[in-house]
C-alpha positions as CSV (number, residue, x, y, z in Angstrom):
1,M,237.1,81.8,156.8
2,D,236.8,80.0,152.9
3,F,238.1,83.3,151.8
4,Q,241.3,83.6,153.8
5,A,241.8,80.0,153.9
6,F,242.2,80.1,149.8
7,L,244.2,83.5,149.7
8,I,246.8,82.0,152.8
9,T,246.9,78.4,150.7
10,L,247.4,80.4,147.4
11,R,250.0,82.3,148.4
12,E,252.1,79.8,150.6
13,A,251.7,77.4,147.7
14,I,252.6,79.4,145.2
15,E,256.0,80.2,146.9
16,A,256.6,76.8,147.9
17,I,256.2,75.9,143.8
18,L,257.9,78.7,142.4
19,I,261.2,78.1,144.5
20,V,260.6,74.3,143.7
21,G,260.3,74.8,140.1
22,L,263.0,77.2,139.8
23,V,265.4,74.5,141.3
24,L,264.0,72.0,138.9
25,S,264.3,74.5,136.2
26,Y,267.9,74.8,137.2
27,L,268.9,71.5,137.4
28,T,267.7,70.5,134.0
29,R,269.8,73.6,132.4
30,L,273.2,71.9,134.5
31,N,272.3,68.8,132.8
32,A,271.7,67.2,136.5
33,N,268.4,65.2,136.1
34,Q,269.5,62.9,137.9
35,Y,268.7,64.8,140.9
36,K,265.6,65.9,140.4
37,K,264.5,62.7,142.3
38,W,265.8,63.9,145.7
39,V,264.3,67.3,145.5
40,Y,260.5,64.8,145.2
41,V,261.5,63.2,148.1
42,G,262.1,66.3,149.9
43,V,259.2,68.0,149.1
44,G,257.3,64.4,149.5
45,L,258.8,64.3,153.0
46,A,257.9,67.7,153.8
47,L,254.1,67.2,153.2
48,V,254.4,64.6,155.7
49,S,256.2,66.6,158.2
50,S,253.2,69.2,157.7
51,F,250.4,66.6,158.4
52,L,252.0,65.5,161.1
53,V,252.6,69.3,162.4
54,A,248.7,69.5,161.7
55,L,247.8,66.9,163.3
56,L,250.2,67.1,166.6
57,F,248.6,70.9,166.8
58,Q,245.4,69.7,167.2
59,V,245.9,67.2,169.5
60,V,247.9,70.1,171.7
61,F,244.6,72.4,171.1
62,T,242.2,69.5,172.4
63,G,244.7,69.4,175.3
64,F,244.0,73.1,176.1
65,A,240.1,72.7,175.7
66,S,240.1,70.0,177.9
67,F,242.1,72.1,180.9
68,G,239.3,75.3,179.8
69,S,242.6,76.6,178.4
70,E,242.1,77.1,174.8
71,V,240.9,80.7,174.8
72,Y,244.5,81.6,175.4
73,L,246.2,79.5,172.8
74,K,243.7,81.3,170.5
75,V,245.0,84.4,171.3
76,G,248.1,83.3,171.4
77,I,248.2,82.2,167.9
78,M,246.6,85.4,166.9
79,F,249.0,87.6,167.8
80,A,251.9,84.8,166.3
81,S,250.2,85.0,162.9
82,V,250.7,88.6,163.2
83,F,254.1,88.4,163.3
84,L,254.8,85.6,160.9
85,L,252.1,87.0,158.2
86,T,253.6,90.5,158.5
87,H,257.5,88.3,158.3
88,M,255.8,86.6,155.0
89,V,255.0,89.6,153.2
90,V,258.0,91.5,154.3
91,W,260.6,88.6,153.4
92,M,259.3,88.1,150.0
93,K,259.6,91.7,149.5
94,K,262.8,91.8,150.2
95,Q,263.9,88.2,148.4
96,T,261.7,88.6,144.9
97,N,265.1,90.0,143.1
98,D,267.2,87.6,145.1
99,I,265.7,84.3,145.2
100,K,266.5,83.2,142.2
101,S,270.4,83.5,142.6
102,D,270.3,82.5,146.2
103,M,268.5,79.2,145.0
104,Q,270.9,78.7,142.2
105,E,273.9,79.1,144.5
106,K,272.7,76.4,147.1
107,I,271.8,74.2,144.0
108,N,275.4,74.5,142.3
109,A,276.8,73.9,145.4
110,A,275.1,70.4,146.4
111,V,275.6,69.9,142.5
112,T,279.3,70.3,142.5
113,A,279.7,68.3,146.0
114,G,278.0,65.8,144.5
115,S,275.6,65.8,147.6
116,V,272.2,63.9,147.7
117,S,271.3,65.0,151.2
118,A,272.0,68.7,150.6
119,M,269.9,68.5,147.5
120,V,266.8,66.8,149.9
121,I,267.7,69.1,152.9
122,H,267.0,72.0,150.3
123,S,264.0,70.7,148.8
124,Y,262.3,69.5,152.1
125,L,263.3,73.2,154.4
126,I,261.6,75.3,151.5
127,V,258.3,73.2,151.5
128,V,258.2,72.3,154.9
129,R,258.4,76.1,155.8
130,E,255.7,76.8,153.8
131,G,253.3,74.2,155.6
132,V,254.1,74.6,158.8
133,E,253.1,78.5,158.5
134,T,250.1,77.3,156.5
135,V,249.0,74.6,159.4
136,F,249.9,78.1,161.8
137,F,247.7,80.4,159.7
138,F,245.0,77.8,159.7
139,A,244.6,77.9,163.2
140,A,244.4,81.3,163.9
141,I,241.4,81.7,161.1
142,S,239.2,78.8,162.3
143,G,239.6,79.5,166.3
144,G,242.5,76.2,166.7
145,D,240.1,73.8,164.4
146,I,242.6,73.5,161.5
147,T,240.6,70.1,160.0
148,K,238.0,72.6,159.3
149,V,239.8,74.6,156.6
150,F,241.9,71.4,155.5
151,T,238.6,70.3,154.5
152,S,237.1,74.2,153.5
153,H,236.4,74.9,149.6
154,G,239.0,77.8,149.9
155,A,241.6,75.9,151.1
156,L,241.3,73.2,148.5
157,S,240.4,76.0,146.1
158,G,243.5,77.5,146.4
159,L,245.9,75.0,146.6
160,L,244.4,74.1,142.9
161,L,244.9,77.5,141.7
162,A,248.2,77.1,142.9
163,L,249.4,74.3,140.9
164,I,247.5,75.4,137.9
165,I,249.2,78.9,138.0
166,G,252.4,76.7,138.6
167,Y,252.1,74.6,135.7
168,L,251.4,77.1,133.1
169,F,254.0,79.6,134.8
170,F,256.5,77.5,133.8
171,S,255.4,75.3,131.0
172,G,255.7,79.4,129.2
173,T,251.7,79.1,128.6
174,M,251.0,81.8,131.1
175,K,253.9,85.1,131.8
176,F,252.7,86.9,134.9
177,S,254.8,90.0,137.0
178,L,255.3,87.4,140.5
179,K,256.2,90.9,141.5
180,N,252.7,92.1,141.1
181,F,251.2,89.1,142.6
182,F,253.1,89.1,145.5
183,N,252.6,92.5,146.2
184,I,248.7,92.3,145.5
185,T,248.7,89.5,148.0
186,G,250.8,91.1,150.3
187,I,248.3,93.5,151.0
188,L,245.2,92.0,151.3
189,I,247.2,89.6,153.7
190,M,248.4,92.3,155.7
191,F,244.8,93.6,155.8
192,I,244.2,89.6,157.1
193,A,246.9,89.9,160.0
194,A,245.6,93.8,161.0
195,G,242.0,91.7,161.5
196,L,243.9,89.3,163.5
197,L,245.7,91.8,165.6
198,V,241.9,93.9,166.5
199,Q,240.3,90.3,167.1
200,G,243.2,89.6,169.7
201,I,243.0,93.0,171.5
202,G,239.3,92.5,171.7
203,V,239.4,88.7,173.4
204,L,242.0,90.4,175.6
205,Q,239.7,93.1,177.0
206,D,236.9,90.5,177.2
207,L,238.4,88.6,179.2
208,G,239.6,91.5,181.5
209,K,243.6,91.4,181.2
210,L,243.7,94.2,178.5
211,G,242.8,97.6,180.1
212,S,241.9,100.7,178.1
213,V,242.2,104.5,178.2
214,V,238.8,104.8,177.4
215,T,236.1,103.5,179.9
216,T,232.7,103.4,180.6
217,A,231.5,104.0,184.6
218,E,231.9,100.2,185.2
219,G,235.6,100.7,184.2
220,K,235.2,98.4,180.8
221,P,236.8,99.6,177.8
222,Q,234.4,102.4,176.0
223,E,233.4,101.7,172.5
224,I,234.5,104.8,170.1
225,Y,231.3,104.4,167.6
226,N,228.6,101.9,167.3
227,I,227.3,101.4,163.8
228,V,225.6,98.1,164.4
229,H,222.3,99.4,162.4
230,I,224.7,99.6,159.2
231,M,226.4,96.4,159.3
232,P,227.1,94.2,162.2
233,E,230.0,92.2,162.3
234,H,228.0,88.8,162.7
235,Y,224.7,87.8,161.9
236,Q,224.2,86.8,165.5
237,D,224.5,90.9,166.3
238,E,222.3,91.0,163.6
239,M,219.5,89.2,165.0
240,H,220.2,90.6,169.0
241,Y,219.1,94.0,167.0
242,K,216.3,93.1,165.1
243,R,214.7,91.8,168.3
244,D,215.9,94.4,170.7
245,T,214.8,97.4,168.3
246,G,212.2,95.2,165.6
247,E,214.0,96.8,163.2
248,D,217.0,95.9,160.1
249,V,220.0,96.2,159.5
250,L,221.4,98.3,156.6
251,I,223.5,95.7,155.1
252,S,223.7,92.0,156.3
253,G,225.3,90.5,159.4
254,Q,226.6,88.2,156.7
255,I,228.6,90.3,154.5
256,G,229.9,92.1,158.2
257,L,230.9,88.5,159.1
258,F,233.4,88.4,155.7
259,M,234.3,92.0,156.8
260,A,235.4,91.0,159.8
261,A,237.2,87.8,158.7
262,M,238.9,89.3,156.2
263,F,239.6,93.6,157.0
264,G,239.6,93.6,160.8
265,Y,236.0,95.1,160.9
266,S,234.3,95.8,163.9
267,H,231.1,97.3,164.5
268,N,232.1,98.5,168.3
269,P,235.4,99.2,168.6
270,S,237.6,100.0,171.7
271,F,240.1,103.2,171.2
272,E,243.0,100.2,171.6
273,Q,241.9,98.1,168.5
274,V,241.6,101.5,166.4
275,I,245.0,102.6,167.4
276,G,246.2,99.0,166.7
277,Y,244.3,98.7,163.6
278,W,245.6,102.2,161.9
279,G,249.6,101.3,163.8
280,Y,249.5,98.2,162.1
281,F,249.3,99.9,158.7
282,I,251.9,102.6,159.7
283,F,254.6,100.8,160.9
284,I,254.2,98.0,157.6
285,F,254.5,101.8,155.9
286,V,257.8,102.7,157.7
287,M,259.1,99.5,157.3
288,M,258.5,99.0,153.9
289,R,259.9,102.3,153.0
290,F,263.1,101.4,155.5
291,F,263.8,98.2,153.5
292,D,263.1,100.4,150.1
293,R,266.0,102.6,151.3
294,G,268.4,100.1,152.0
295,R,268.3,98.1,149.0
296,I,268.3,101.4,147.0
297,S,271.7,101.9,149.4
298,F,273.0,98.5,148.8
299,Q,272.8,98.6,145.1
300,F,274.3,102.2,144.6
301,L,277.2,100.9,146.6
302,K,277.8,97.8,144.2
303,N,277.3,99.8,141.6
304,K,279.7,101.5,142.7
305,K,282.4,99.0,143.5
306,I,281.9,97.3,139.9
307,D,282.9,101.3,138.7
308,N,285.6,101.5,140.9
309,K,287.0,98.1,139.3
310,S,286.3,99.1,135.8
311,N,288.2,102.1,136.4
312,K,291.0,100.5,137.9
313,A,290.8,98.3,135.0
314,I,290.9,101.0,132.1
315,K,293.9,102.7,134.1
316,V,296.0,99.1,134.1
317,S,295.3,98.9,130.6
C-alpha cells in the first residue's frame, strides 16, 4: 500500500504543482504579480476542501460499516477508481501538449478582465480536482481507511518528492521530460487500476454476486491455476500453505502481497479475473491508438488550413 500511495501522491501532486507553477510563471511574464496572492488563496481553499472531502468520506464509510454494508462500498470505490485512474492517464496523455496554451488563454482572460475571482476559481479547481481524486484513490487502496494512507510513509514521501521536483524544475536546476515522466507513471498507474479491477471482480465472486463461465461442481468460480506454492498473494496464504503441507513456498507472501497490490497478482485467479486483467490492457492500448490517430488527423487538418491561408496570401500579393 505504501508504494501505491507514494506513486499516486507523487503523480497527483506533480500535476497540481506543474499547472500552478505554470500559472505563476506566466503571471510573472505578464508583469501581473499582484494576482499571485489570489492563486495562493485558491490553492489554500482547495487543500482545505480536499481535507473536508476526506473527513466526510471517512464519516460516510463508517456509517456504511455500522450497517454491515462497507464491503459493497469498497467494491464500488474500486470500480470507480479504475475509471478515474484510467481517465487520469488518458487525460494527461491528451493534454500534455495543449495544457500550457489552454492555461495561458484562461490566465489572459482573467488578467484582461481584472477578475480576482476568476484567478481564485481557476487555481482552486486545478488543485481540488487532484485532491479529491487522491482521496478517492486512497480509499480504494486502503479499503476505506484513508487516514491510514494519509499518515503512511508512502504518501508523505510522494508529496515531499513532488515538492522537491517542482522546485528544481521551475528554478531551472533540473531539467527532465515531463512527457516521459507522465508516460512512465501512467504505465505504473494502469497496473494499479488493473489490480483494483481484478480485486473488485474477486470480491463480487466471493459474495456470490458475480458468477463464472467456468465453475466447480458446487457451482463456484473455478480457479484457472493455483501457484500458491510458488508465490502466495498474501502472507496469511503462505502460513496456511505451510500448515497444510509442511512445506515452504518459493517466494515469500510479503512479496506476493506487494505484487497483488501493485500489479493485480493472484495465485489462483478465476476465468473472469484473467479476462478482466488482460482485457483492461487491450482496451487501454486500443484507446491510446485511437487518440493518437485522432491527434495526428487534427494536426494534419490544422497544418493544411495554415498552408491554405499562406497560399492565399501569396496569390493576393
